[in-house]
C-alpha positions in Angstrom: 5.7 42.9 -23.0 6.8 40.3 -25.1 4.6 37.4 -25.9 7.7 35.3 -24.3 7.5 37.4 -20.9 3.9 37.1 -20.9 3.9 33.7 -21.2 6.4 34.0 -18.2 4.1 36.2 -16.1 1.5 33.7 -16.3 3.2 30.4 -16.1 4.9 32.0 -12.9 1.7 33.3 -11.3 -0.3 29.9 -12.4 2.6 28.3 -10.6 2.6 30.3 -7.5 -1.5 29.7 -7.4 -1.6 25.9 -7.6 2.2 24.0 -6.8 1.1 22.7 -3.5 4.0 23.8 -0.6 4.8 20.2 0.0 6.1 20.1 -3.6 8.2 22.7 -3.4 10.7 20.2 -1.9 12.8 17.5 -2.7 11.1 14.0 -3.3 13.6 11.8 -1.7 13.3 8.4 -2.4 9.8 8.0 -2.4 8.4 10.8 -3.7 8.6 10.1 -7.6 5.6 9.6 -8.9 4.8 7.2 -11.9 1.3 6.9 -11.5 -0.7 4.3 -13.3 -3.6 2.3 -12.0 -2.0 0.9 -9.1 -0.4 4.3 -7.9 -0.8 5.0 -4.1 -0.7 8.6 -2.6 0.2 8.9 1.0 0.5 12.4 1.0 -2.8 14.0 -0.8 -0.6 17.1 -2.3 1.3 14.8 -4.7 -1.9 13.7 -6.4 -3.1 17.3 -6.5 -0.1 18.5 -8.3 -0.4 15.7 -10.7 -4.2 16.5 -11.5 -3.2 19.9 -11.8 0.0 19.5 -14.1 -1.4 16.7 -16.2 -4.9 18.5 -16.6 -3.1 21.4 -18.1 -0.7 19.5 -20.0 2.7 20.4 -18.5 3.7 17.1 -17.8 4.4 16.7 -21.6 4.1 20.5 -22.3 5.2 20.1 -26.0 3.0 17.6 -27.4 0.1 18.4 -29.2 -3.0 19.9 -27.2 -4.8 17.0 -29.5 -2.8 14.6 -27.3 -3.6 15.9 -24.2 0.1 17.8 -24.2 0.7 21.2 -23.3 1.3 22.3 -26.8 4.1 24.9 -26.0 7.0 25.9 -27.9 9.9 24.8 -27.3 11.1 28.4 -26.0 7.8 28.7 -23.9 8.9 25.0 -22.3 12.3 26.6 -21.9 10.9 29.1 -19.2 8.6 26.8 -17.9 11.3 24.8 -16.8 13.2 27.8 -15.3 9.9 29.1 -13.7 9.8 25.1 -12.0 13.4 25.7 -11.3 12.6 28.7 -9.4 10.1 27.4 -7.0 11.9 24.0 -6.4 9.2 22.0 -7.8 8.9 18.4 -7.9 8.0 16.5 -11.1 4.7 16.1 -11.3 5.5 12.7 -12.9 7.7 10.8 -14.2 8.0 7.2 -16.3 8.9 5.6 -19.1 5.6 6.9 -21.2 7.1 10.6 -21.3 10.9 10.5 -22.2 10.4 7.0 -24.4 7.2 5.7 -25.5 5.0 9.4 -26.1 7.7 10.8 -28.7 8.0 6.9 -30.4 3.6 7.1 -31.1 3.8 10.7 -31.8 6.3 9.8 -34.8 4.8 6.2 -35.7 1.5 5.8 -34.1 -1.5 5.9 -35.6 -4.1 8.7 -35.1 -6.5 6.2 -32.8 -3.4 5.2 -31.3 -2.5 8.5 -30.2 -5.2 9.7 -29.1 -6.0 6.4 -27.1 -2.4 6.7 -25.2 -1.4 9.9 -25.3 -4.1 11.6 -22.7 -3.2 9.0 -20.2 0.4 9.0 -20.3 0.0 13.1 -19.6 -2.5 12.8 -17.1 -0.5 9.6 -15.1 -3.5 7.0 -15.6 -1.3 4.4 -16.9 2.6 3.5 -16.2 4.3 1.5 -19.1 7.4 -0.6 -19.4 9.7 -1.5 -22.0 10.1 -5.2 -23.4 13.0 -5.0 -25.4 16.0 -7.5 -23.5 15.6 -11.2 -23.7 17.9 -13.7 -22.0 19.6 -14.4 -25.2 19.0 -11.0 -27.2 20.7 -8.4 -24.3 23.4 -6.2 -26.7 22.3 -7.9 -29.5 18.6 -7.1 -29.2 17.6 -8.1 -32.9 18.5 -11.6 -31.9 14.7 -11.5 -30.1 12.8 -15.1 -30.0 9.4 -13.6 -28.5 7.0 -14.6 -30.9 4.0 -12.7 -32.3 1.9 -15.0 -34.6 -1.5 -13.7 -36.4 -4.4 -15.0 -35.1 -8.0 -13.8 -36.6 -7.9 -10.1 -35.6 -5.1 -10.9 -32.9 -1.4 -11.8 -32.5 -0.7 -14.6 -30.2 2.5 -14.2 -28.2 4.8 -16.4 -26.6 8.1 -15.5 -24.9 10.2 -13.9 -21.9 11.6 -10.5 -21.7 14.0 -9.7 -18.7 15.3 -6.7 -16.9 11.9 -5.4 -17.3 12.3 -2.4 -15.0 8.8 -2.2 -12.8 7.0 -4.5 -14.8 5.3 -6.1 -11.8 3.9 -2.7 -11.5 2.8 -1.2 -14.5 0.2 -1.7 -16.9 1.0 -1.4 -20.1 4.3 -2.4 -21.8 5.6 -1.7 -25.1 7.1 -4.5 -26.5 9.2 -5.6 -29.5 8.3 -8.9 -30.7 8.8 -11.5 -33.8 6.6 -11.5 -36.4 8.6 -13.1 -39.3 11.3 -15.6 -38.0 12.8 -15.7 -41.4 14.4 -12.9 -40.9 16.4 -10.8 -38.3 16.4 -7.1 -37.7 13.4 -6.7 -40.7 11.2 -9.3 -38.9 10.7 -7.2 -36.0 7.4 -5.6 -35.0 6.3 -3.0 -31.8 3.1 -4.1 -30.1 1.3 -2.8 -27.2 0.4 -5.0 -24.3 -1.9 -4.8 -21.6 -0.5 -6.4 -19.0 -3.7 -7.7 -17.3 -4.4 -9.5 -20.7 -4.5 -13.5 -19.6 -1.2 -15.0 -19.8 1.3 -11.8 -18.4 3.3 -12.9 -15.6 6.1 -11.4 -14.0 8.8 -12.4 -11.1 11.2 -9.8 -9.5 14.7 -10.2 -9.6 16.1 -9.5 -6.3 19.6 -7.3 -6.7 22.3 -6.9 -4.5 21.1 -3.8 -3.7 18.3 -5.4 -2.0 15.7 -3.7 -3.9 14.0 -5.8 -7.3 13.2 -3.1 -9.7 13.7 -5.5 -12.6 11.5 -8.0 -13.7 11.0 -11.2 -15.6 8.2 -10.8 -17.9 6.6 -14.0 -19.8 3.6 -14.1 -22.3 1.9 -17.8 -22.6 -0.5 -17.6 -25.3 -1.0 -13.9 -25.0 -3.8 -12.4 -27.1 -3.6 -9.0 -28.4 -5.3 -7.1 -30.7 -3.7 -6.0 -34.6 -4.9 -2.8 -33.5 -2.1 -2.5 -30.9 0.5 -2.9 -33.8 2.6 0.0 -33.9 3.7 1.2 -37.5 3.7 -1.7 -40.3 4.1 -5.5 -39.2 7.8 -6.3 -39.9 8.7 -2.4 -39.3 9.4 -2.6 -35.2 13.5 -2.5 -35.7 13.3 1.2 -36.9 11.0 2.2 -34.3 13.4 0.5 -32.1 16.8 2.6 -33.2 14.5 5.9 -32.5 13.1 4.8 -28.9 16.3 3.8 -28.0 18.3 7.3 -28.8 15.0 8.4 -26.3 16.1 6.3 -24.3 19.7 6.8 -23.6 19.1 10.3 -23.5 16.8 9.7 -20.8 19.6 7.7 -18.9 22.3 10.3 -19.5 19.6 12.9 -17.5 20.7 10.4 -14.6 24.0 12.1 -14.6 22.4 15.8 -13.8 20.6 14.0 -10.8 17.7 13.8 -12.3 14.4 12.4 -10.4 15.2 9.1 -11.4 19.0 9.1 -10.3 19.0 8.8 -6.2 21.1 11.2 -4.0 22.2 12.2 -0.8 20.2 12.0 2.2 17.1 14.2 2.0 17.9 15.2 -1.6 20.7 18.4 0.1 23.0 19.1 -2.8 26.4 17.1 -2.3 28.3 20.3 -1.6 25.8 21.2 1.6 26.2 17.6 2.1 29.8 17.7 2.6 29.9 20.8 5.1 27.4 18.9 7.7 29.7 16.0 7.6 33.2 17.5 7.4 32.8 21.4 8.4 33.5 24.3 6.9 35.9 27.4 6.8 34.9 30.4 6.1 31.6 29.2 4.5 34.0 26.3 2.5 33.5 22.5 2.6 36.9 21.6 5.3 38.7 19.1 3.4 40.4 21.0 0.6 40.9 17.5 -0.9 37.4 16.6 -1.1 36.5 20.5 -1.8 38.5 20.5 -5.3 36.6 16.9 -6.3 33.3 18.6 -5.8 34.1 21.6 -7.6 35.5 19.7 -10.8 32.4 17.4 -10.6 30.6 20.2 -10.3 32.2 21.9 -13.3 31.7 19.0 -15.2 27.8 18.8 -14.2 26.8 22.3 -15.6 29.2 21.2 -18.8 26.6 18.2 -19.1 24.2 20.2 -18.3 24.3 22.4 -21.3 25.5 20.4 -23.6 22.3 18.5 -23.3 20.3 21.6 -23.5 22.0 22.5 -26.8 21.6 18.9 -28.4 18.1 18.9 -27.3 17.0 22.4 -29.1 19.0 21.3 -31.8 17.0 17.9 -31.9 14.0 19.9 -32.1 14.9 21.6 -35.5 15.7 18.6 -36.6 13.9 16.1 -35.0 14.7 13.0 -32.8 18.4 12.4 -30.8 20.6 10.9 -33.1 23.8 9.0 -32.5 25.5 11.5 -30.3 22.8 10.4 -27.3 25.0 7.4 -27.2 27.6 10.3 -26.1 25.4 11.8 -23.7 24.4 8.2 -22.0 28.2 7.0 -21.5 28.8 10.4 -19.9 25.8 10.7 -17.8 26.2 7.0 -16.9 29.9 7.8 -15.6 29.1 11.4 -13.9 26.1 9.6 -11.9 28.9 7.1 -10.9 31.3 9.2 -9.8 29.0 11.6 -7.8 27.8 8.2 -5.7 31.3 7.8 -5.3 32.1 11.3 -4.4 28.8 10.8 -1.5 30.8 7.6 0.1 33.5 9.8 0.7 31.9 12.4 2.2 30.0 9.9 4.7 32.9 7.8 5.2 31.8 4.9 7.2 28.0 6.2 7.6 27.8 5.4 4.1 28.6 1.5 4.5 25.6 0.8 6.4 23.0 -1.2 5.6 20.7 -1.6 8.4 20.4 -1.3 11.9 20.1 2.1 14.4 23.1 3.5 13.7 22.5 5.0 10.1 20.0 7.4 8.9 17.4 6.6 6.3 19.4 8.8 4.1 22.1 7.1 4.5 20.9 3.7 4.1 19.6 4.8 0.9 23.0 6.3 -0.4 24.5 2.9 0.3 21.7 1.1 -2.1 21.8 3.8 -5.0 25.6 3.7 -5.0 25.3 -0.2 -5.7 22.2 0.5 -8.0 24.5 3.1 -10.4 26.6 0.4 -11.0 23.5 -0.8 -13.6 23.2 2.5 -15.6 26.3 1.0 -17.6 24.1 -1.9 -18.7 20.6 -0.5 -19.2 19.8 1.0 -22.4 23.0 -0.4 -24.4 25.7 -1.3 -22.1 28.9 1.3 -22.1 30.8 -0.7 -24.4 28.3 -0.8 -27.5 28.2 3.0 -26.7 31.3 3.5 -27.4 30.9 1.0 -30.6 28.4 3.9 -31.5 30.4 6.8 -30.9 33.4 5.8 -32.7 31.5 4.3 -36.2 28.3 6.8 -36.5 29.5 9.6 -34.7 33.5 9.9 -34.9 33.2 7.5 -38.4 36.4 5.3 -37.4 37.1 2.4 -39.5 36.1 -0.8 -38.6 39.2 -2.6 -36.5 41.1 -5.5 -38.2 
């Protein structure tokens, strides 16, 4: 038996023993685990699953063990993901700490910062949010004006961020601040801020879907220890660009129907949902036109998943995700939006409900997630920005004259 086969056997046995049966079902709208100081667990199995996976480091399988991760090789992680998929295990933990801040700290953080923050991310003890966009600095992120002024051993931060996802539910924020007003890109620093610090406040933004996942975030004389500065002062733009590549790769995962993508009623596969609502003939979806659309969507999704997997393998060899992540972000956005268009077509009038007894919870959730999916083309850099990046940095096309 090879080492990889031995690992598969051990991982399979461990998962069979330690993954609760109730965690082998789709999570649904309210079953995604973000962790953090404010986390509530109505189902004790959810916390049990998080604790067990976190203790083993398998919420961040490839992070070094010294920082709480699993210490797995890319091959071992591939096997682990296959075994998790085999038993249909829910993600034990999601959140911005895992795909975004963690990789940035591993690359740019000090040893003290890695030991302080990474184990807490792995165990789901701290929930992070992202402080990038401002009212006057969206697509032109480098135009941000939130100011951090040195005062003794601290920075004093004043300013505002916007579209801060789940800021009102987060414990800490990784934030871009201006530490030199005389420069644009070279005057930005990367700062970690405790959301419980005096002077930090949030205000949820209500969306057309009725939910409020985004917030305005305000900093009024917030004192932040200099030890929370990641990388050199005025060196934050380099970190910001690296983290944006990770963010775009994470948003691209929405197109694969990941835990943040929302979905159909009860997490039911789209083809099965179509059979339930439209009937079936000889095991196939009864409506031939919709059957063709769903088949095309599934083939595109499969090709997209394989492309992301290949790019992930290349990134592990060559370092952080490159400009090609803009391709994945753009395609993933469009694929996720088309998935919800298909869901509404399947549900018909039942997919247009907003409230009332005539609709199931899954149908109401799908209608809201359809609206929410439109935001995928804005968050993490608009689709227009991604197309610019692709044309310039991937295809090498000349500037328009």
